[in-house]
Structures are given as C-alpha cells and as structure tokens.
KOLKOL-109055 format. One record per residue: residue number from 1; residue in three letters; z, x, y of N, C-alpha, C in turn. Coordinates in steps of 0.05 Angstrom, whole numbers, plus 5000, padded with zeros to 4 digits. Atoms other than C-alpha are relative to their C-alpha. Last residue first. Example, Ala and Ser with C-alpha at 12.3 -4.5 7.8 and 13.67 -1.06 7.14 Angstrom:
REM KOLKOL-109055
<2, SER, <4999, 4984, 4976>, <5143, 5273, 4979>, <5014, 4985, 5022>>
<1, ALA, <5000, 5018, 4976>, <5156, 5246, 4910>, <5000, 5018, 5024>>
This chain:
REM KOLKOL-109055
<185, LEU, <5028, 4987, 5017>, <7255, 4907, 4031>, <4987, 4993, 4975>>
<184, SER, <5011, 5005, 5026>, <7298, 4871, 4077>, <4984, 5016, 4995>>
<183, ALA, <5026, 5012, 5001>, <7317, 4907, 4137>, <4993, 4984, 4968>>
<182, ASN, <4997, 5044, 5008>, <7392, 4912, 4140>, <4976, 4990, 5000>>
<181, GLU, <4982, 5002, 5019>, <7368, 4987, 4175>, <4998, 4965, 4998>>
<180, GLN, <4979, 5010, 4982>, <7310, 5000, 4214>, <5024, 4994, 4976>>
<179, PRO, <5002, 5032, 4993>, <7272, 5049, 4183>, <5023, 4985, 5005>>
<178, MET, <4993, 5018, 5016>, <7304, 5125, 4192>, <4982, 4982, 5001>>
<177, TYR, <5030, 5006, 5004>, <7270, 5168, 4247>, <5002, 4981, 4976>>
<176, GLN, <5022, 5014, 4970>, <7333, 5175, 4284>, <4974, 4991, 4979>>
<175, LEU, <4990, 5031, 4993>, <7379, 5179, 4216>, <4981, 4994, 5023>>
<174, ARG, <5004, 5011, 5018>, <7329, 5243, 4195>, <5011, 4967, 5001>>
<173, LYS, <5033, 5006, 5011>, <7329, 5274, 4260>, <4995, 4976, 4973>>
<172, ALA, <4996, 5020, 4972>, <7416, 5269, 4270>, <4969, 4997, 5002>>
<171, PHE, <4981, 5025, 4998>, <7421, 5297, 4202>, <4990, 4973, 5023>>
<170, TYR, <5022, 5012, 5015>, <7375, 5358, 4214>, <5008, 4974, 4980>>
<169, ILE, <5029, 5000, 4998>, <7409, 5376, 4270>, <4983, 4980, 4985>>
<168, ASP, <4996, 5024, 4979>, <7479, 5369, 4246>, <4972, 4995, 5005>>
<167, TRP, <5006, 5019, 5018>, <7447, 5416, 4182>, <5009, 4974, 5022>>
<166, SER, <5033, 5011, 5015>, <7430, 5465, 4235>, <4995, 4979, 4982>>
<165, HIS, <5020, 5014, 4969>, <7490, 5466, 4277>, <4979, 4994, 4984>>
<164, GLN, <4994, 5025, 4997>, <7533, 5470, 4205>, <4982, 4982, 5027>>
<163, GLN, <5011, 5024, 5009>, <7488, 5531, 4198>, <5009, 4973, 4998>>
<162, GLN, <5019, 4998, 4988>, <7514, 5562, 4263>, <4980, 4980, 4976>>
<161, ARG, <4997, 5014, 4976>, <7583, 5553, 4247>, <4969, 4997, 5003>>
<160, ASN, <5026, 4991, 4984>, <7588, 5579, 4178>, <4993, 4974, 5022>>
<159, VAL, <4990, 4975, 4993>, <7656, 5558, 4160>, <4979, 5012, 5019>>
<158, MET, <4992, 5000, 4966>, <7634, 5487, 4151>, <5006, 5020, 5011>>
<157, HIS, <4980, 5020, 4989>, <7648, 5489, 4079>, <5000, 4992, 5024>>
<156, GLU, <4968, 4990, 5005>, <7608, 5547, 4071>, <5021, 4984, 5005>>
<155, THR, <4977, 4995, 4978>, <7554, 5516, 4116>, <5027, 5019, 4997>>
<154, ASP, <5014, 4991, 4974>, <7492, 5532, 4071>, <5028, 5010, 5021>>
<153, GLU, <5017, 4964, 5000>, <7530, 5527, 4001>, <4998, 5012, 5029>>
<152, ASP, <4967, 4977, 4998>, <7568, 5464, 4023>, <4997, 5034, 4998>>
<151, TYR, <4987, 5008, 4977>, <7500, 5430, 4044>, <5025, 5016, 5002>>
<150, ASP, <5016, 4989, 4981>, <7463, 5459, 3984>, <5008, 4999, 5031>>
<149, GLN, <4985, 4970, 5010>, <7517, 5425, 3941>, <4983, 5017, 5030>>
<148, ASN, <4976, 4993, 4993>, <7500, 5357, 3977>, <5005, 5028, 5001>>
<147, LEU, <4999, 5000, 4975>, <7424, 5366, 3969>, <5027, 5003, 5019>>
<146, GLN, <5002, 4974, 4991>, <7433, 5377, 3897>, <4999, 5006, 5034>>
<145, LYS, <4974, 4974, 5015>, <7473, 5321, 3889>, <4996, 5020, 5008>>
<144, TYR, <4984, 4994, 4978>, <7416, 5286, 3935>, <5024, 5012, 4987>>
<143, LYS, <5011, 4990, 4968>, <7357, 5297, 3895>, <5028, 5006, 5014>>
<142, ALA, <4996, 4973, 5012>, <7400, 5282, 3822>, <4989, 5020, 5037>>
<141, ASP, <4972, 4992, 4999>, <7413, 5214, 3860>, <5002, 5029, 4998>>
<140, ILE, <4996, 4999, 4970>, <7337, 5205, 3876>, <5032, 5006, 5004>>
<139, ARG, <5014, 4981, 4990>, <7326, 5219, 3799>, <4998, 5004, 5030>>
<138, ASN, <4987, 4971, 5006>, <7377, 5180, 3773>, <4978, 5015, 5008>>
<137, PHE, <4985, 5000, 5004>, <7354, 5115, 3804>, <5005, 5028, 4995>>
<136, LEU, <4997, 5000, 4975>, <7285, 5117, 3787>, <5017, 5008, 5016>>
<135, ASN, <5010, 4976, 5003>, <7300, 5129, 3713>, <5000, 5007, 5043>>
<134, MET, <4981, 4978, 5005>, <7348, 5071, 3723>, <4985, 5032, 5007>>
<133, ALA, <4979, 5001, 4979>, <7298, 5026, 3753>, <5021, 5023, 4991>>
<132, GLU, <5008, 4993, 4976>, <7242, 5044, 3700>, <5021, 4997, 5031>>
<131, ALA, <4995, 4957, 4998>, <7293, 5045, 3644>, <4985, 5010, 5025>>
<130, THR, <4980, 4985, 4993>, <7302, 4971, 3673>, <5006, 5025, 4988>>
<129, TYR, <4988, 4994, 4969>, <7237, 4953, 3689>, <5031, 5008, 4998>>
<128, ASN, <4977, 4972, 5002>, <7200, 4963, 3620>, <5026, 5007, 5019>>
<127, ALA, <4987, 5012, 5011>, <7166, 4900, 3631>, <5020, 5017, 4994>>
<126, THR, <5020, 5013, 5022>, <7132, 4936, 3688>, <5027, 4984, 4983>>
<125, PHE, <4988, 5000, 5022>, <7157, 4954, 3757>, <4984, 4985, 4975>>
<124, ARG, <5006, 5022, 5021>, <7114, 4968, 3809>, <5009, 5001, 4974>>
<123, THR, <5014, 5002, 5035>, <7147, 5009, 3852>, <4997, 4981, 4995>>
<122, ARG, <5031, 4980, 5004>, <7143, 5015, 3936>, <4996, 5004, 4973>>
<121, GLU, <5012, 5017, 4981>, <7206, 4970, 3950>, <4971, 5011, 4996>>
<120, ILE, <5002, 5025, 5010>, <7252, 5008, 3901>, <4970, 4975, 5006>>
<119, ALA, <5013, 4997, 5033>, <7235, 5070, 3929>, <5002, 4969, 4984>>
<118, ARG, <5026, 4998, 4992>, <7255, 5044, 3998>, <4982, 5004, 4967>>
<117, LEU, <5005, 5024, 4995>, <7324, 5020, 3975>, <4970, 5003, 5006>>
<116, VAL, <4997, 5014, 5019>, <7333, 5084, 3929>, <4993, 4974, 5014>>
<115, GLU, <5023, 4987, 5006>, <7320, 5131, 4000>, <4993, 4973, 4969>>
<114, GLN, <5026, 5004, 4986>, <7368, 5089, 4036>, <4972, 5005, 4982>>
<113, GLN, <5001, 5035, 5005>, <7422, 5090, 3986>, <4977, 4993, 5019>>
<112, GLU, <5006, 5005, 5028>, <7407, 5167, 3982>, <4995, 4976, 4994>>
<111, LEU, <5019, 4998, 5006>, <7410, 5172, 4065>, <4987, 4999, 4969>>
<110, TYR, <5005, 5025, 4987>, <7472, 5135, 4063>, <4971, 5011, 4992>>
<109, ALA, <4997, 5028, 5015>, <7504, 5193, 4014>, <4985, 4970, 5011>>
<108, ILE, <5015, 4995, 5027>, <7472, 5247, 4049>, <5002, 4979, 4986>>
<107, THR, <5036, 5011, 4985>, <7505, 5216, 4113>, <4986, 5008, 4973>>
<106, TYR, <5008, 5030, 5004>, <7573, 5212, 4078>, <4969, 4992, 5004>>
<105, HIS, <5003, 5005, 5021>, <7563, 5285, 4066>, <5003, 4968, 4990>>
<104, GLY, <5027, 4993, 5009>, <7552, 5305, 4136>, <4997, 4990, 4966>>
<103, GLN, <5022, 5028, 4993>, <7603, 5259, 4161>, <4974, 5018, 4982>>
<102, GLU, <5000, 5020, 5022>, <7650, 5314, 4118>, <4982, 4975, 5007>>
<101, HIS, <5008, 4990, 5021>, <7630, 5374, 4170>, <4993, 4974, 4971>>
<100, LYS, <5035, 4996, 4988>, <7633, 5327, 4233>, <4993, 5012, 4974>>
<99, LEU, <4998, 5020, 5005>, <7712, 5313, 4201>, <4965, 4994, 5006>>
<98, ILE, <5004, 5007, 5022>, <7720, 5379, 4199>, <4991, 4967, 4986>>
<97, GLU, <5012, 4987, 5010>, <7699, 5403, 4261>, <5002, 4988, 4975>>
<96, ALA, <5020, 5005, 4988>, <7739, 5351, 4298>, <4972, 5008, 4983>>
<95, LEU, <4999, 5027, 5017>, <7803, 5364, 4253>, <4973, 4987, 5013>>
<94, GLN, <4998, 4992, 5025>, <7796, 5434, 4284>, <4991, 4978, 4979>>
<93, GLU, <5031, 4987, 4999>, <7782, 5412, 4353>, <4994, 5016, 4969>>
<92, ALA, <5023, 5034, 5003>, <7849, 5367, 4339>, <4970, 5016, 4998>>
<91, SER, <5003, 5013, 4970>, <7886, 5432, 4333>, <4979, 4975, 4991>>
<90, SER, <4983, 4992, 4981>, <7923, 5469, 4272>, <4999, 4990, 5031>>
<89, ILE, <5015, 5013, 4976>, <7895, 5434, 4214>, <5021, 5014, 5019>>
<88, ARG, <5013, 4975, 4991>, <7920, 5468, 4147>, <4978, 5002, 5025>>
<87, SER, <4982, 4973, 4998>, <7979, 5416, 4130>, <4982, 5023, 5012>>
<86, ARG, <4988, 4998, 4974>, <7929, 5357, 4142>, <5012, 5019, 5016>>
<85, ASP, <4975, 4980, 4997>, <7887, 5377, 4085>, <5012, 5004, 5023>>
<84, ILE, <5001, 4977, 4975>, <7839, 5321, 4091>, <5034, 5010, 4985>>
<83, TRP, <4975, 4982, 5003>, <7824, 5277, 4023>, <4996, 5016, 5021>>
<82, SER, <5011, 4985, 4978>, <7774, 5229, 3996>, <5025, 5008, 5016>>
<81, LYS, <5002, 4974, 5016>, <7794, 5195, 3930>, <4994, 5029, 5023>>
<80, TYR, <4981, 4990, 5013>, <7832, 5136, 3963>, <4994, 5033, 4985>>
<79, ASN, <4984, 4982, 4979>, <7779, 5130, 4018>, <5025, 5012, 4988>>
<78, ASN, <4979, 5003, 5009>, <7723, 5116, 3974>, <5031, 5013, 5006>>
<77, MET, <4982, 4977, 4985>, <7669, 5105, 4026>, <5028, 5004, 4979>>
<76, PHE, <4970, 5006, 4999>, <7624, 5054, 3983>, <5015, 5039, 5011>>
<75, LEU, <4982, 4973, 4991>, <7557, 5056, 3992>, <5017, 4989, 5006>>
<74, ARG, <4974, 4991, 4985>, <7523, 4990, 3962>, <5006, 5035, 4998>>
<73, VAL, <5000, 4973, 5001>, <7446, 4984, 3932>, <5024, 5004, 5020>>
<72, ASN, <4976, 4991, 4989>, <7437, 4914, 3911>, <5011, 5023, 5001>>
<71, ALA, <4975, 4979, 5010>, <7370, 4907, 3883>, <5027, 4994, 5020>>
<70, HIS, <4980, 5001, 4980>, <7318, 4848, 3872>, <5026, 5007, 5001>>
<69, ILE, <4965, 4997, 5005>, <7274, 4884, 3829>, <5009, 4995, 5030>>
<68, ILE, <4982, 4989, 4978>, <7200, 4854, 3821>, <5033, 5000, 5001>>
<67, TYR, <4976, 5015, 5001>, <7165, 4853, 3753>, <5009, 5010, 5040>>
<66, ASP, <4981, 4989, 4986>, <7087, 4858, 3748>, <5033, 4994, 4997>>
<65, ASP, <5001, 4978, 5020>, <7033, 4827, 3704>, <5028, 5017, 5005>>
<64, GLY, <5022, 4994, 5011>, <7039, 4766, 3750>, <5010, 5022, 4976>>
<63, ARG, <5021, 5011, 4986>, <7106, 4766, 3786>, <4973, 5012, 4988>>
<62, ARG, <5023, 4993, 5007>, <7168, 4768, 3746>, <4979, 4993, 5017>>
<61, SER, <5020, 5024, 4999>, <7229, 4770, 3775>, <4976, 5007, 4991>>
<60, ALA, <5034, 4989, 5002>, <7283, 4831, 3763>, <4985, 4965, 5000>>
<59, GLN, <5014, 5020, 5018>, <7356, 4828, 3780>, <4975, 5008, 5003>>
<58, TYR, <5022, 5019, 4994>, <7397, 4889, 3810>, <4991, 4977, 4982>>
<57, LYS, <4991, 5020, 5019>, <7461, 4931, 3817>, <4973, 4981, 5005>>
<56, PHE, <5026, 5003, 4994>, <7463, 5000, 3841>, <5002, 4974, 4982>>
<55, ASP, <5004, 5021, 5024>, <7533, 5019, 3871>, <4973, 4997, 4996>>
<54, ILE, <5017, 5026, 4996>, <7531, 5080, 3905>, <4999, 4994, 4979>>
<53, THR, <5010, 5011, 5013>, <7596, 5124, 3913>, <4976, 4970, 5004>>
<52, CYS, <5007, 5021, 4994>, <7629, 5163, 3963>, <4983, 4997, 4971>>
<51, ASN, <5001, 5013, 5021>, <7684, 5217, 3959>, <4980, 4969, 5009>>
<50, THR, <5018, 5026, 5004>, <7687, 5256, 4014>, <4990, 4996, 4980>>
<49, TYR, <5011, 5001, 5022>, <7740, 5329, 4011>, <4989, 4967, 5003>>
<48, ALA, <5005, 5033, 4996>, <7774, 5361, 4061>, <4978, 4994, 4981>>
<47, ILE, <4972, 5015, 4979>, <7810, 5427, 4078>, <4989, 4973, 4991>>
<46, VAL, <5016, 5030, 4994>, <7766, 5469, 4018>, <5027, 4985, 5019>>
<45, GLY, <5000, 4995, 4966>, <7799, 5536, 4008>, <4987, 4979, 5012>>
<44, ARG, <5009, 4979, 4989>, <7785, 5532, 3932>, <4996, 5004, 5023>>
<43, GLY, <5028, 5008, 4989>, <7819, 5468, 3927>, <4980, 5017, 5010>>
<42, ASN, <5028, 4986, 5020>, <7875, 5498, 3881>, <4970, 4988, 5011>>
<41, PRO, <4985, 4966, 5004>, <7926, 5441, 3902>, <4975, 5012, 4987>>
<40, ARG, <5001, 4990, 5033>, <7878, 5373, 3909>, <5016, 5028, 5013>>
<39, PRO, <5008, 4973, 5004>, <7898, 5337, 3978>, <5007, 5018, 4972>>
<38, THR, <4983, 4975, 5008>, <7924, 5263, 3956>, <4978, 5026, 5005>>
<37, GLY, <4979, 4991, 5029>, <7884, 5208, 3980>, <5004, 5024, 5009>>
<36, GLN, <4968, 5006, 5016>, <7881, 5174, 4046>, <5003, 5005, 4972>>
<35, PHE, <4990, 4976, 5020>, <7817, 5202, 4084>, <5023, 4994, 4995>>
<34, ASP, <5009, 5001, 5031>, <7781, 5145, 4114>, <5002, 5013, 4983>>
<33, ASN, <4995, 5025, 5016>, <7829, 5141, 4170>, <4987, 4988, 4974>>
<32, VAL, <4979, 4988, 5021>, <7816, 5208, 4196>, <5005, 4984, 4987>>
<31, SER, <4974, 4992, 4980>, <7751, 5176, 4226>, <5017, 5010, 4975>>
<30, LEU, <4973, 5002, 5014>, <7681, 5166, 4192>, <5021, 5011, 5019>>
<29, MET, <4978, 4984, 4995>, <7620, 5134, 4234>, <5027, 5013, 4988>>
<28, ARG, <4973, 4999, 4980>, <7580, 5089, 4209>, <5015, 5025, 5009>>
<27, HIS, <4983, 4979, 5016>, <7512, 5077, 4170>, <5018, 4999, 5025>>
<26, PRO, <5013, 4972, 4986>, <7489, 5009, 4172>, <5013, 5021, 4997>>
<25, GLN, <4992, 4998, 4978>, <7494, 4966, 4106>, <4999, 5023, 5024>>
<24, ALA, <4989, 4978, 4998>, <7441, 4955, 4059>, <5021, 4993, 5025>>
<23, TRP, <4976, 4996, 4976>, <7408, 4895, 4032>, <5014, 5020, 5004>>
<22, ALA, <4983, 4978, 4993>, <7349, 4890, 3987>, <5011, 4997, 5022>>
<21, PRO, <4992, 4975, 5023>, <7306, 4845, 3951>, <5022, 5012, 4997>>
<20, ALA, <4991, 4974, 4989>, <7322, 4785, 4002>, <5007, 5018, 4977>>
<19, LEU, <5016, 5003, 4979>, <7293, 4713, 3975>, <5002, 5036, 5013>>
<18, THR, <5029, 5000, 5009>, <7320, 4724, 3908>, <4983, 5004, 5023>>
<17, PHE, <5007, 4967, 5016>, <7391, 4743, 3935>, <4972, 5001, 4988>>
<16, CYS, <4999, 4979, 4987>, <7392, 4677, 3987>, <4999, 5040, 4984>>
<15, LEU, <5026, 5006, 4980>, <7369, 4634, 3931>, <5006, 5027, 5014>>
<14, LEU, <5030, 4989, 5015>, <7419, 4659, 3886>, <4978, 4994, 5016>>
<13, ALA, <4990, 4968, 5006>, <7482, 4651, 3938>, <4976, 5008, 4981>>
<12, LEU, <5002, 4988, 4972>, <7453, 4578, 3954>, <4997, 5026, 5003>>
<11, ALA, <5032, 5002, 5008>, <7441, 4556, 3884>, <5002, 5017, 5027>>
<10, CYS, <5016, 4985, 5014>, <7514, 4584, 3873>, <4974, 4992, 5004>>
<9, PHE, <4996, 4970, 4988>, <7544, 4544, 3933>, <4987, 5021, 4988>>
<8, ALA, <5021, 4995, 4971>, <7510, 4484, 3914>, <5004, 5028, 5007>>
<7, ARG, <5028, 5003, 5002>, <7537, 4479, 3852>, <4981, 5009, 5017>>
<6, LEU, <4998, 4988, 5012>, <7609, 4486, 3873>, <4967, 5016, 4984>>
<5, TYR, <5005, 4975, 4975>, <7598, 4441, 3923>, <5005, 5033, 4991>>
<4, LYS, <5026, 5003, 4979>, <7581, 4393, 3872>, <4997, 5015, 5015>>
<3, PHE, <5024, 4983, 5014>, <7632, 4418, 3823>, <4977, 4997, 5014>>
<2, ILE, <4998, 4971, 4997>, <7686, 4404, 3871>, <4985, 5013, 4988>>
<1, MET, <5004, 4996, 4972>, <7668, 4329, 3878>, <4994, 5035, 5003>>
C-alpha cells in the first residue's frame, strides 16, 4: 500500500517537473537576519559581505531534432557565509545603507537567475545539450560576476553615495521591467 502511494507521488512530481520547464522564487528584500556568518578579519575595509549561490539543475527531453531543457534554477542566500561586522556600525542609518548596498549584490544574483531561465527558454538545444546548457550558464555567470565587481568598484563598497544611488536606480528599473516572476518558462 505504501509503495502505491509512493509511486503515485513520484509520478505526480515527475509530471509537474516535466510540465513546467522552469521555476524561480520571487525577488525579496534582505534583512539583518540574513547575515549570520562571522565577519572576516582583514576584510580590506569591507563592513559586510553577501554570499549567494545559483543552483542549476535540469533534465532534457527530446522534441523532434531538438531537446527541451526543464530547469530548476534556484537562488540561495547563504546566510552563514554572509556577514555584517556589527562592531563597525554606529547608527541605524548606517546599517540601512549597508543593507541597501548588500541588497544590490543579492539583486545581481537574482537578475542572473532570471536571465538563465529566459535564456534556457529561448535556446534550441541539440543532442549535445549537456555542454550547451553548461556553456549557457557559464557565459551568463561570468557576465554577472563582472557586474558584481563593477558594482563594488563603482560604489567603492557603498562609500561613493552618488554611484550607489545610480546603481539603486539601475536595479529598480531592471526589477520593474522584468517579466513576471514564477512564470513557467
């Protein structure tokens, strides 16, 4: 009897995975509770660090001469690798500025996740889909790693308030014109 239910559950899970080629969690705002890691000594003056991971898993199914990728691209905020050096924060306003800057790093990871999902939908994969999918992911990942570096350099890790403001506007516009979240792609 238990095996009957287990088989039905597995079949339903497989069907759901097959019917929805991609799924993504919504963008969210970070809080101080997202930063549970231990601050790094000698952090080169950095007061906070955000660590996100994009987990890219997929299955392929054949459709004629092409392959369709059914992807699960998850964004994780790694709370125990992310940290804020609270000993260097002197006011609630400073903490709010730090969180806003770190939100930018999270938003960059979110934008990467969304671009991977959209690129998968637009791509026709061949029998070499494994290499093609990894090349697609690696190309997009490199783009957003550079964007993260540019963000920190331009804002001088949030010290340059004018540049921080420019980036905040950029992020708001990108999020505003993003296709609907959680859409099956």
